[in-house]
N, C-alpha and C positions, 0 to 999 in steps of 0.2 A: 766205647765210642771212639772213633778215629779222630785225629785232629781236623781232617777235612770236614767231617760231619759236624764237629763242634763249631767250626767256622761258619758253616751253612746255617746252623741253628742260631748262632749269634747274629748273623746278618738278618735273618728273618725276625728275630726278636727286636733288633734295633729299629727295623721298619715299623713293627707293631708299636714299640715303645714311643716312637716319635709322634704317633697320632692317637695315643691312648685317650687323651682328654677329649678329642673330637669324636671318637667312635665308641667310647665307653666300653672297652674290651672287658668282658666278664672277669671278675676277680679270680674265680677258681681256675681259669685258664692261665692267668699270669702266675698264680701261686704254683700251678703245676710246673710251668717253665722254670720258676725260681728254684725248684728243688734240684735242678741240674747244676746249680752253683753251690749248693749247701754241702755240708760235711759228709752226709751219707752217700751222696752221688754227685760230687763236684764236677763241673764241666772243665775246670782247670785245676790240675794238680802238678806237683813238682816233677812227677814222672812223665807228664805229657810233653814237656818242653825242655830243651837243653839250655836252661837259663840259670843265672845266679839265684840262689835261694833268697837273696835279699829282695827279689821281686815281690815276694809274698809276705815280707816281714813288716811289722809295725815300726813306728819311730822308736818306741821304747825298746823293742827287741834289738834293733840295729845299734842303738846306743849302748845297751847293756852288754851285748856280745863283744863290743870293742873296749870293754873295761871301764866305761864311764857311768857315773851315777845319773839317775833320771828322777825328775819330779813333774807332777802335773798340777796346775793351778787353774782356778776358775775366776774370771773377772766379769763383772756386769757393768756395761756402759751406762751413762746417764739416761740414754734413750732406750734402755732395756735389753740390749743384745747381750747374750751370754757367750763369752769367749773362752776358749781353752788356750792356756799359755803353758808351754813346756819349758823345762829348765835342765841344763847340764851344769851342776855346781862344780864339777871337776871329776877327777878320776875316782872310781869307787873307793870309799873309805877315807877320802881326803877331805879335810875341813875346808869349808867355803867362806867362813867368817872373814870379813875384811877384804875380800877380793874385789877388784874393780869389775863393774858390770858392763856387759855388752848385750844389746838387744838386736835380734835379727828378724827382719820382716820379709816374707815371701812376695812373689808376684801374682799376677792375675791367674785365676783358675788353679792356683797352686796351694800348697800348705807348708807347714814347717818341715815336712818330709824332705823337701828339696835340698835342705842343708846337709843331709846325712846320706844321700843316695850315692855319692861317689865313694871311692876306696877310702878306707880309714885314714891313710897317710895324708890325703889331700882334701878330703871333704871339709868345706869351710867351717862347719860346726866343730869338728874335732881339732882343726888347726887352732881355732879360738880357745878351746878348752885346754889344749896342751900349752898354749902361750900363757896360761895362768888366769884367764878370765872366767868369771861366773856368767855363763851364757844363757840367755833367755830367748824364747822363740814365740813370736806372735802367730795367731791364726785369725785372719780377717773374718769379719762378720759374714755369715752365709756359706763359709766353706764347710767341709765335711766334719771338722772338729768344733766349729762355732756355729751350730745350726739351730740354736734355741733362743727363746726370748722370755723375758720375765713375765710377759702377759700371755698366758696359754691360749687366750681367745683372739689374739691378733690375727687379722685376716691374711691370707696368702698374698694378696695384693700389697697390703700395707707393709708386711715384713720385708718385701724385696725392693722397696723404694729407696735404694741407696746406691751410691757409686763410691769411687775412691775419695770423693770429697767428704762424705759422711765418715769414712774410715779415718781420715785426717782429723775431722772435728770431734769424733766420738771415741773411736777405738784407741787411738794413740794416747790421748790424755789419760784415759782410764787405765790402760796397761802400764804406762810409765809411772803413774802415781802408785800403782799397786807394787810394781817391782821395787821402787824406791823405799816403800814402806816395809816390805819383807826383808830387804837386804840391808837397810840402814845406810845405803849409799846415796849421796845427794845427786850425783851425776852419773850418766851412763853414755856409752858410745852407741850410736844407732847405725846399723848396717842394713840397707834396703836393696832389694833387687826388683827391677821392673816396676810393677804397680806399687811395690813397697817404697819406691822412691817418689812416685807421684803423690802418694798420700802424705809423705813427710814434706815435700815441697809445698803442697797445699797447706799443711799445718803451719809451717813456718811463715808462709806468705800472709796467712790470715790471723795467726795467733802466736807470733814469735815471743811475745811477752811471757806467755806460759812456759814455753820450751827453753828460753835462753839460759836459764840457770839450772836446767835439768839435762841438757844435751851438750856433751863436751865436743863432739865432732859427728858429722853426718857423712857416712861412707855410702856413696851411690853407685851401685853396680848395674850396668845396662840402664841408665837413667831414662825415664819416659816423661817428657813434657810435651813439646810440640811434636806432631806426627806428620808434618808436611811432606817429608820425603820417605815415609814409611813404605817398605817394599813387601811387607807381609801379605801373602796371597789371601790368607783368611780374612784379615782386617780390611783389605781392599775390596774383597767380594762383599763382605758385610756392609761396608760403607756405601758401595755402589748400589746395593739392593736393600738398604736399611728400612725404607718405608714399607716394602713388601714383607720383609722378615719381621719387623717389629709389629706391624699391624696384624699379621697372621698369628704371631705368638700371643699378643694381647687379646685377640679375639678368642683364642683357645684357652685363655686364662693361664698361660705359661709365662712366669716372671723369673724363673730360675734358669740359668744357662749352664749346660754341661754338668749336672750334679754328679757327685760320686755315689754310686749305688751298686747293688749286686750285678746289674747289667753292664754299666759302663766300665766298672773296675774289672769285671770278668772279661769283657771284650778286650780291653787294653792289655791285660796280662796274657791272655791267650795269643792275641795277634802279635804283640811285641816279643813274647817268648818264643813263638813258633816261627814268625817271619819278621825278624828285627829290621829288615830292610824297609818294611812298611812304616815302622816308627821313624826311621831315619828320613823317609820321604815326607812324613808328616812334619817333622822338625824343619825340613827344608822349606815346606810350603808356609810354615807359620813363623819361624824364628831365625834360623841359621842359614846363611848363604853358602858356607863352605863346610860340608859335613866332615871333611877329613880332620877338622880341628876338634871333633868331639870323640870321646871314648865310647865306642858303639855298645860295648857291654854294659857300661854304667848308664848310658842313655836308655837302654832297655829297662834297667831298674828304675830309673827316674819315671818313665812312662807307666810303669807298674803302679805308681802312686799318684797318677795324674789321669784325668782332671779331678779337681776337688770341689768344683762348683763355684759359681758366683751369681750375681744378679744380672738380668737382662739389661737393666739400666746402666750397669757398669760398662758393658760392651757398647751401649748406645752413647754413653758419654765420650768414650774414646773415639767412636765413629764421628761424633760431632767435632771433636778436636782435629781429627784428620782432615775433615772437609772444610773447616773454618780457617785453617792456617793460624790458629791461635791456641794458646794454653789458657783455657777459660773454664768458668763454672758451667754447670749443666744448663742446657738451653731448654726451657719449658715452652718455647713459643712466646710470641709477643705478649699475650694476655697473662700467661703464667709467669713470665719474667717480670712484668709490672707488679704482679702480686708478690713474688718472692724477693725481688731485688729493688723494686721501685724504678726500674729502667726497662725499656723495650728489648734490650739486648743483654745477654749474660755478662757479668763483669769479667775482665781479664784477671788471671791469677798473677799478682804483681811480684815477680821474682826479684825485681830490683829493690823491693822494700825490705828484703831479708838483710839484716845489718849486724847480727851478733853471732850466729852459730857458724863455725867453720865447716865448709863443705868440700869434700874430695870426690871427684868424678872419675869413674873407671868405665871407659867406653869401648865397645867392640867395633872394630873396623868392618866386620862382616855380619853385623847385627841388622837383620831385616826389619825389626820392630823399632828399636831405638837407634836410628842411624847416626853415624858420626856427623853428618851434615846438620841434622837437627840439634845435636848436642853441642856442636860448635856455636850455633846460635845461642843456646842456653848459657854457654860459657861467658858470652858477652853480657848477659843479664845479671850475673851473680856477683855481688860485691864482696862476698865473704869466701870466694873460691880460693882454696889453699893448695889444691892439687888437681891436675887434669892430665890424664894420659890415655892414649888410644892403644889398644892391643889387638893382635890378629885373632880375634875371638868373635863368636856369634852370641846371640842372646842367651842361649842355654849353656854355652861354653863356660860361663861364670860358675855354673853348677857342676857340669860333667865334662869339661874340656880335657883333652889329652895333656895339655900344658897348663897347669894351674899356678905357674910361677907368678902370675899377677898378684896372687895373694900375699907374696912377700912384700909388695908395695902397700897392701892393706895393713899388714902388721907394722911396717915402718911408719905409716901415717898414724896408726894408733899409738905407737911408742912415743911419738912427738906430742900428740894431743890428749891421749888417754892411756898412759903407760900402765901395764898390769902390776 
């Protein structure tokens, strides 16, 4: 099958897949199409595209091929979500006992893969490991690695009723307690990107007493709080048409957004491996204003591991924040708010109430999602801010930028507040 034929097949499959719930496409038809992606007759192979082999490799494979040790752990949250947590304790064969711990949390629609998709010399995960840290990686509830629940009978609707707020309330306490128990280390450094910052800001604003003696410093990359000046075309379109989009999805029983499966992963790998300019265009429409700042080859690898799925509610929550000009809790409507919060409007997330955990902000000047204007507002709200710097980077440049020298400042900040 030629690449053009594969692309046509993928386009038709994506159209079918988007309305499967509504039209109840017969299972044997989808099973037949699915074989195009499987090992006996894969629609995407390394020979089809002139792309880096890392496009097709797992987190563990990338870690091991670069000479680092890998572990996988499972953590169950208090509300029943089963999370996969990855660990790079160090170079293969190296003892990890007594090392200082760093925990890295990915952004929306992403996974722990994002930290290893750049070249080994500059990928944040490997820089942290070489700096002497015992590095742990979260996978938020609902992504491709954390897609299970303690209750096997939980309904599809109930499972997906979460946003970054529940991640801050449920995921972070569970994984941080687990990591501390396994390592014997009382404190860890937290490094978040995008949504990984939103959930920690939420966690600190609502429950700092829990985190204050467990987090030595919070490193925020591409921080997302208010979205008033967000320029992301995707989020702007969603926000402008959220009623239609959300009502349609809910009517069709769709509560998961951009899941990682044989179709979406196959499509991304084929399209990005064959036509990397399409991935660059997607990046421009979603996240990065200046594409010249990103390593195009590694961006292709990044998109080969993206999307990883999230809840529709998570997207809805960010859409509400964009439209409201507030960093606020989820808006259930007047009746729902009264029931959940005891007020007709959702509470503001009180950043000024954070008083103990040091925060360092790394902001991209060409970030279309987390704009410098919105982060300059956030800077005025944070009483524990110890570092703030803007860099000529976009949102994804923190993962796959041509110039990753910003990470020298990350390591310098860690040396001051959480030395290896």
